[in-house]
VEXDREN-2710 file (C-alpha; in Angstrom, 1 decimal):
% VEXDREN-2710
k/r/px/py/pz
1/MET/-43.0/4.1/5.7
2/THR/-41.3/2.9/2.5
3/VAL/-37.9/1.3/2.3
4/LEU/-36.6/4.4/0.6
5/GLU/-37.9/6.7/3.4
6/GLU/-36.0/4.6/5.9
7/ILE/-32.6/5.4/4.2
8/VAL/-30.7/8.0/6.2
9/ARG/-28.8/10.6/4.2
10/PRO/-25.7/11.4/6.2
11/ASP/-25.1/15.0/7.2
12/ALA/-22.0/16.1/5.5
13/GLN/-21.1/18.1/8.6
14/THR/-21.2/15.3/11.1
15/ALA/-20.9/12.0/9.1
16/ARG/-17.6/10.2/8.9
17/ARG/-16.4/7.8/6.3
18/TYR/-15.3/4.3/7.1
19/VAL/-13.9/1.4/5.1
20/LEU/-14.6/-2.2/6.0
21/THR/-12.4/-4.9/4.5
22/LEU/-13.2/-8.6/5.1
23/GLN/-11.8/-11.9/4.0
24/CYS/-13.3/-15.2/5.1
25/PRO/-14.1/-18.7/3.8
26/SER/-16.7/-18.4/1.0
27/ARG/-20.3/-19.2/2.0
28/GLY/-23.8/-18.0/1.3
29/GLY/-25.4/-15.1/3.1
30/ILE/-22.3/-12.9/3.7
31/MET/-23.5/-9.9/1.8
32/HIS/-26.9/-10.1/3.4
33/ALA/-25.3/-10.2/6.9
34/ILE/-23.1/-7.2/6.2
35/GLY/-25.9/-5.2/4.6
36/SER/-28.3/-5.9/7.4
37/LEU/-25.7/-4.9/10.0
38/LEU/-25.0/-1.6/8.3
39/HIS/-28.7/-0.9/7.8
40/ASP/-29.4/-1.6/11.5
41/TYR/-26.9/1.2/12.4
42/ARG/-28.3/3.6/9.8
43/CYS/-25.1/3.6/7.8
44/THR/-25.0/4.6/4.1
45/VAL/-23.0/2.5/1.8
46/VAL/-21.3/4.5/-1.0
47/ASP/-19.0/1.9/-2.6
48/GLN/-18.9/-1.9/-2.3
49/ARG/-16.6/-4.4/-4.1
50/GLN/-16.4/-8.1/-3.6
51/PHE/-14.5/-11.1/-5.0
52/ASP/-15.3/-14.8/-4.6
53/ASP/-12.1/-16.8/-5.1
54/VAL/-13.5/-20.0/-6.4
55/HIS/-10.1/-21.7/-6.6
56/GLY/-9.0/-20.8/-3.0
57/GLY/-12.5/-20.9/-1.5
58/MET/-12.1/-17.4/0.0
59/PHE/-14.4/-14.4/-0.1
60/PHE/-13.0/-10.8/-0.1
61/LEU/-15.0/-7.6/0.5
62/ARG/-14.3/-3.9/0.6
63/THR/-17.2/-1.7/1.7
64/GLU/-17.0/2.1/2.1
65/PHE/-19.8/3.7/4.1
66/PHE/-20.8/6.8/6.0
67/ALA/-22.0/6.7/9.6
68/THR/-23.9/9.7/11.1
69/GLY/-22.2/11.6/13.9
70/ASP/-24.7/10.3/16.6
71/ILE/-23.7/6.7/16.1
72/ASP/-21.1/5.1/18.4
73/ILE/-18.6/3.5/16.0
74/ALA/-17.4/1.3/18.8
75/GLU/-20.8/-0.4/18.8
76/ILE/-20.4/-1.1/15.1
77/GLU/-16.9/-2.4/15.6
78/GLU/-18.1/-4.8/18.3
79/ALA/-21.0/-6.0/16.0
80/PHE/-18.5/-6.6/13.2
81/ASP/-16.2/-8.5/15.6
82/ARG/-19.0/-10.9/16.4
83/LEU/-20.1/-11.3/12.8
84/VAL/-16.6/-12.0/11.5
85/ALA/-15.9/-14.4/14.3
86/ASP/-19.0/-16.4/13.1
87/LEU/-17.6/-16.3/9.6
88/ASP/-14.2/-17.5/10.7
89/GLY/-12.6/-14.6/8.9
90/HIS/-10.5/-11.5/9.3
91/HIS/-11.5/-7.8/8.9
92/THR/-10.3/-4.3/9.4
93/LEU/-12.4/-1.1/10.0
94/SER/-10.6/2.1/9.1
95/ASP/-11.8/5.7/9.5
96/ASP/-11.0/8.7/7.3
97/ARG/-7.7/9.6/8.9
98/PRO/-4.9/9.6/6.3
99/THR/-2.4/6.8/6.3
100/ARG/0.9/7.9/7.7
101/VAL/3.8/7.1/5.4
102/VAL/7.5/6.9/6.0
103/VAL/9.6/6.8/2.8
104/MET/13.0/5.1/2.6
105/VAL/15.5/6.0/-0.1
106/SER/19.2/5.7/-1.0
107/LYS/20.5/7.9/-3.8
108/LEU/18.0/7.7/-6.6
109/GLY/15.3/10.4/-6.2
110/HIS/12.7/9.8/-9.0
111/CYS/10.3/7.8/-6.9
112/LEU/10.6/10.1/-3.9
113/ASN/10.0/13.1/-6.1
114/ASP/6.9/11.6/-7.6
115/LEU/5.5/10.6/-4.2
116/ILE/6.1/14.1/-2.9
117/PHE/4.3/15.7/-5.9
118/ARG/1.3/13.4/-5.5
119/TRP/1.2/14.0/-1.7
120/ARG/1.3/17.8/-2.1
121/SER/-1.3/17.7/-4.8
122/GLY/-3.6/15.5/-2.6
123/THR/-3.7/12.5/-5.0
124/LEU/-1.4/10.1/-3.1
125/GLY/-4.1/8.9/-0.6
126/GLY/-1.8/9.1/2.4
127/GLU/0.4/11.6/4.3
128/LEU/4.2/11.6/4.0
129/VAL/5.6/12.1/7.5
130/ALA/9.3/11.5/7.2
131/VAL/12.1/10.3/4.9
132/VAL/14.8/7.8/6.0
133/SER/18.0/7.1/4.1
134/ASN/21.4/5.5/4.4
135/HIS/22.8/8.5/2.4
136/GLU/22.6/12.3/2.5
137/ASP/21.9/12.8/-1.2
138/LEU/18.2/13.4/-1.1
139/ARG/18.0/15.5/2.1
140/PRO/17.5/18.8/0.1
141/MET/14.5/17.3/-1.8
142/ALA/12.8/16.2/1.4
143/GLU/13.6/19.3/3.5
144/ALA/12.5/21.6/0.7
145/VAL/8.9/20.5/1.3
146/GLY/9.2/20.3/5.1
147/LEU/9.7/16.6/5.5
148/PRO/12.0/15.5/8.3
149/TYR/15.0/13.6/6.9
150/HIS/16.8/11.0/9.0
151/ARG/20.1/9.4/7.9
152/ILE/20.7/5.9/9.3
153/PRO/24.0/4.6/7.9
154/VAL/24.2/0.9/7.2
155/THR/27.3/-1.3/7.1
156/SER/27.6/-5.1/7.5
157/ASP/28.8/-4.5/11.0
158/THR/26.0/-2.1/12.0
159/LYS/23.0/-3.6/10.1
160/ALA/21.2/-4.9/13.2
161/GLN/21.6/-1.6/15.1
162/ALA/20.5/0.4/12.0
163/GLU/17.4/-1.7/11.5
164/GLN/16.5/-1.3/15.2
165/ALA/16.9/2.5/14.8
166/LEU/14.6/2.3/11.8
167/LEU/11.9/0.4/13.6
168/GLU/12.1/2.8/16.5
169/LEU/11.7/5.7/14.0
170/ILE/8.7/4.1/12.4
171/ASP/7.1/3.8/15.9
172/ASP/8.0/7.4/16.8
173/TYR/6.2/8.7/13.7
174/ASN/3.3/6.3/14.3
175/ALA/3.7/5.3/10.7
176/ASP/1.1/3.0/9.1
177/LEU/3.1/2.3/6.0
178/VAL/6.8/2.1/5.0
179/VAL/7.6/2.7/1.3
180/LEU/11.0/1.5/0.0
181/ALA/11.4/4.0/-2.9
182/ARG/14.6/2.6/-4.4
183/TYR/16.1/1.9/-1.0
184/MET/19.1/-0.1/-1.9
185/GLN/19.6/-2.1/1.3
186/VAL/18.1/-5.6/1.9
187/LEU/16.1/-5.7/5.1
188/SER/16.6/-8.7/7.4
189/ASP/14.1/-11.4/7.7
190/GLY/13.1/-10.2/11.2
191/THR/12.5/-6.7/10.1
192/CYS/10.5/-7.9/7.1
193/ALA/8.3/-10.0/9.4
194/LYS/7.7/-7.0/11.7
195/LEU/6.6/-4.9/8.8
196/ARG/4.5/-7.6/7.1
197/GLY/1.6/-6.2/5.1
198/ARG/2.7/-2.6/5.7
199/ALA/5.9/-2.2/3.7
200/ILE/5.9/-1.7/-0.1
201/ASN/9.0/-2.1/-2.3
202/ILE/9.5/-1.1/-6.0
203/HIS/11.4/-3.4/-8.3
204/HIS/13.0/-2.3/-11.5
205/SER/11.4/-5.0/-13.7
206/PHE/8.6/-7.5/-13.9
207/LEU/9.3/-10.3/-11.4
208/PRO/11.3/-12.4/-11.8
209/GLY/13.7/-10.1/-13.7
210/PHE/17.3/-9.0/-14.2
211/LYS/19.0/-9.4/-10.8
212/GLY/22.2/-7.8/-9.6
213/ALA/24.0/-4.7/-10.7
214/LYS/23.1/-2.6/-13.7
215/PRO/19.7/-4.2/-14.6
216/TYR/19.1/-1.8/-17.6
217/HIS/22.5/-2.7/-19.1
218/GLN/21.5/-6.4/-18.8
219/ALA/18.2/-5.5/-20.5
220/PHE/19.9/-3.7/-23.3
221/GLU/22.3/-6.6/-23.9
222/ARG/19.3/-9.0/-24.1
223/GLY/17.4/-6.7/-26.5
224/VAL/14.2/-6.5/-24.4
225/LYS/11.1/-4.9/-26.0
226/TYR/9.4/-3.8/-22.8
227/VAL/10.5/-2.0/-19.7
228/GLY/8.5/-2.8/-16.6
229/ALA/8.3/-2.2/-12.8
230/THR/6.7/-4.1/-10.0
231/ALA/5.4/-2.8/-6.7
232/HIS/5.0/-5.5/-4.1
233/TYR/4.9/-6.1/-0.3
234/VAL/8.2/-6.7/1.4
235/THR/8.8/-10.3/2.6
236/PRO/11.8/-12.2/3.8
237/ASP/12.0/-13.7/0.3
238/LEU/13.9/-11.0/-1.7
239/ASP/11.7/-9.4/-4.4
240/GLU/9.1/-12.2/-4.2
241/GLY/6.5/-10.6/-2.0
242/PRO/2.8/-10.4/-3.0
243/ILE/2.5/-8.1/-6.1
244/ILE/0.2/-5.0/-5.9
245/GLU/0.8/-3.3/-9.2
246/GLN/2.9/-3.6/-12.4
247/GLU/3.6/-1.1/-15.1
248/VAL/5.0/-1.7/-18.6
249/ILE/6.3/0.7/-21.3
250/ARG/7.1/-0.4/-24.9
251/ILE/10.6/0.3/-26.1
252/ASP/12.7/-0.7/-29.2
253/HIS/16.3/-1.1/-30.4
254/THR/17.0/2.6/-30.3
255/HIS/16.9/2.7/-26.4
256/ASP/20.4/2.6/-25.1
257/PRO/21.0/1.9/-21.4
258/ARG/20.6/5.5/-20.4
259/ARG/17.3/5.9/-22.2
260/LEU/16.2/2.5/-20.8
261/ALA/17.0/3.7/-17.3
262/THR/14.9/6.9/-17.8
263/THR/12.0/5.0/-19.2
264/GLY/12.3/2.5/-16.4
265/SER/12.3/5.3/-13.8
266/ASP/8.9/6.4/-15.2
267/ALA/7.5/2.9/-14.9
268/GLU/8.8/2.6/-11.3
269/ALA/7.2/5.9/-10.2
270/LEU/3.9/5.0/-11.8
271/ALA/3.7/1.5/-10.3
272/LEU/4.8/2.6/-6.9
273/SER/2.5/5.6/-6.6
274/ARG/-0.5/3.4/-7.6
275/ALA/0.4/0.7/-5.1
276/VAL/0.8/3.3/-2.3
277/ARG/-2.5/5.0/-3.1
278/TRP/-4.4/1.7/-3.2
279/HIS/-2.9/0.6/0.1
280/CYS/-3.8/3.9/1.7
281/GLN/-7.3/3.6/0.4
282/HIS/-7.6/0.1/1.9
283/ARG/-8.1/-1.5/-1.5
284/VAL/-5.4/-4.2/-1.2
285/LEU/-6.1/-7.5/0.6
286/LEU/-3.5/-10.2/1.0
287/ASN/-4.5/-13.5/-0.4
288/GLY/-1.6/-15.9/0.5
289/SER/1.3/-15.1/-1.7
290/SER/-0.9/-12.9/-3.9
291/THR/-3.2/-9.9/-3.5
292/VAL/-6.8/-8.9/-4.2
293/VAL/-6.8/-5.3/-5.4
294/PHE/-10.2/-3.5/-5.6
295/GLY/-9.8/-0.7/-8.1
END
């Protein structure tokens, strides 16, 4: 039997898709070990990306593969556990169930509207399951497409209780990802820590950028030539989390603050939707204060 004859073509009716992500200290033989393990279990690799960080001495991998229906995925998981332990690394193994996403908003609806459109058109990569807000303004937008809408008011006196209610809601919906789609409240350090690696925020500029109120008025006064947006993971350090995606749009002196804000909204929606999609597709790996994003 030739090598080609040994390759198992997965039955589309029974095979399931899985994504393996791995990060470990860089060393020789990693790809051979992963490939041999998948071959032993008659899995079919359909996409594989890797990155060797020569500066940090770390290796990153994303492998997408199909396993036939008669294979016990638990056995593959145990085999990966043993292999990754030997590599002194960290890995995840995800199946083809959609990532469950809770979206948090305040009063601005452009990012929520864009996420809803991409979700309903099947291009978001995840499944929106609920919307949470500290205001009522965007309830009609959410409920028009059947999304549960939960208002959790936040004041300086009730912040701790509000964040506890938020965390309970995230658990109730079994959410894998929380998206701050122009949610205008700062989460506490404790909540940020609990949501580490599974909460994405959108910022209205490249980071660092114009801070405080009316950022587009500040940009207009400084005569900026680009409008940008940054999607990043939420951390206790405000707007300094690992960056996933950035978008930039060229502008000129004719852009007044209102036109700047409109252009900025476009950039925010684009950067955020890409970050959400890549996260849902398990393409983003944390690398210290940065990220590795496999396109």
